[in-house]
N, C-alpha and C positions, 0 to 999 in steps of 0.2 A: 255748677249747673250741669245736669246730664245732657249729653249731646245725642242720645239715642232714644227712640220711642220706647216707653215703658208699657208692657202689656200685662194686664191683670185679669185672669179668669175670675168670673163672678160666681156667686153661690148658686145661680141658676144655670143649668147645663146649656152650653152653647153660647152664653152671653159673655162678652168681654168688654173691658175698659181699655182704651188706648190713650195714653198720655204722652204727647210729643214734647220735645224740647221747645221752649218759648224764648225767642231772642228779643231782648228789649234794648232800646237806646233812646236818645232824646226825641226821636221821631215817633216812637210808639213801640209796637211789637210785630213780630213775624212768627207764624207757626204753621205747621202742616198736620192738621188733625187726622188726615187719612194718608197712609203710605202703603202702596200696594204690595211691596215686597214683604213688609212686616206682617200685614194681614195674611197674606198667603203662607208665610212661614208659620204663623200660629194656627190657622185653620186648615192648612193643607190644601187650599184651593184659593183662587182669586175671589175678590168681591163679586157678588152677583152682577149680571148685566143690569146697568142702571136704566130704569124705565121712567123715573120721575124724580126731580129734585124740587122740594118745596120749603118754605119757611114761614114762620109767623112771628109777630111781635105781640107781647103780652104786658099789660099793665101789672104793677105790683099787686100781688094777691090772687092773680088769675090762676085757677086750677083747671088744667086741661087733662082729660082722661077720666077713667082708664079706657084707652082705645085699643082695639085689636081688629083683625081682619078675618072674615069668615074663611074657614079652611076645610077643603080647598076653596079658592086658589091659594090662600095664605099670602103673607108678605113678610119679608125681612127688611130691616131698616138699619141705617147707620146715622146716628144723630149727634149733634154737637151744638154748642152755644157760642157764637162768635162775639156776642155783645150782651151785657147784662149778667144775670146770675139766676140759675135755676136749681131747685131741689127736685131731682129727677128720680123716678121710680120705674123699675122693671118688675112686672108681676107675672109669675108663671101660671098661665091659664090652661096648660096642656093636661087634660084629664089622663091620668095614668103616670104622670111624671112624678118622680120621688120628691120633687119640691113643689108640687101643685099647691097653689094658693099662697105661696111664699113670695116675698119681694126683696129686692135690694135697692138701696138708695145711694145716689151719687150727687155731688154738687158739680154742676157744669158752669163754666164761665170762661171768659177770654183769657184770664190770667193763667189758667192751667191748660186751656184749649183741649181738655179731655173730651173724647168721643166714646160713644157706646155702640156696640153691635147688638142689635135686638133680633134674635132668631125668630123664625116662623112660630107663631102660636104664643108668643110672649107679649103681654100687654104693656102699654107705655102710658105714663102720666107724669106731669110735672107741675110745680108751683113756681110762679115767677116771684123772685125775691126783690126785684127792683123794676121800675118802670122801663118799658121798651126792651125788655129782655127778648132776645131772638133765639128761636130754636130752628135749626136746619135739619131737614129730613132727606136723606138719600134713600130711594126706595126701589125694591125689586119688581114692583108692580105699579101700574098707573092707578090713580085714585078712582075707585068706582063706588059711589055713595051707597049702593045697595049692599055692598060687601063689607062696609065699615060698621063695626059694632062698638058698643060701649058698656062698661059696668059703672055702677055708682061708686065714685071714689071715696065717699063717706061711709061706705059699708063697714060696720064695726067688725065684721068677720075678716076683712082685709087688714084693718088696723094700721093704715098708712101713717107714718110719722109726719103729720102735717104741721107746719109752723103755727104757733098760737099767738104770734105778735102781728099778724096781718088779718084783715077781713077777706075771707075767701070769696072769689068771684067765679061762679060756674055758669056754663051755658044751660039753657032750658033742657037741652037734650041730655046733658050729663046729670042734671038734677033728678030726672025721672028714669034714668037708666036702671036696669035690674041689678040686684045684688049678685054676688058670686053664686050663692046657692040657687037663686031664681034662674040665672043664666044656665047653670048646669042642668037644672030640672027641665028647662025648655030646649035642651040640646043645642045651645048656642056656642058652647065652648069647644075648642079644637081637641082632637085626639093626639096624644103624645107620639105614638108610632107613626101616624100620618104626617105629623109635623116633621119628624126626623127624616122621613122619606123625601118629603118636599125639600127639606134643607139640603139633602144630598144632590138634588137635581139643579140647585142654583149655580 
């Protein structure tokens, strides 16, 4: 078993996966999904000033997202799953980015305690693969409903690799959210250069 945090740059610029050592015994397990020195060593700066920490519980099949924040102000997040199992997606919504419209998928669960850094302008979605899966969000901004936006996660243009062995459960908001093309046409998507500048200020 590795005794150091493993850091993996993801295919979306600025996004990273952090996989800590997980110590297990007869009592259960212990892990540290966030380690400040490792984060700073990888990104060249500390984690943003934390303004809010939130979590949700999701029944099996729940699909949350694709969610993102109006930019400016933009929001960066650090997310992980301390209980249950999630199929997690980061989607590059930054117009002008070389990976615009592309996504990366990770499985998050307590067994690996993997965490993801979600940079400003990158959308987030996940499917719960078992009942009562928990997602924890550490955020650089407080939640302001007027700034929180969504894309339809079933948009064929996104082509998210959603599981076909569960019945997906979506909120009414996510069901009627615009497609990627519609959001771009309406000027809802963040600009790549603006996102990078905001990221530097965190």
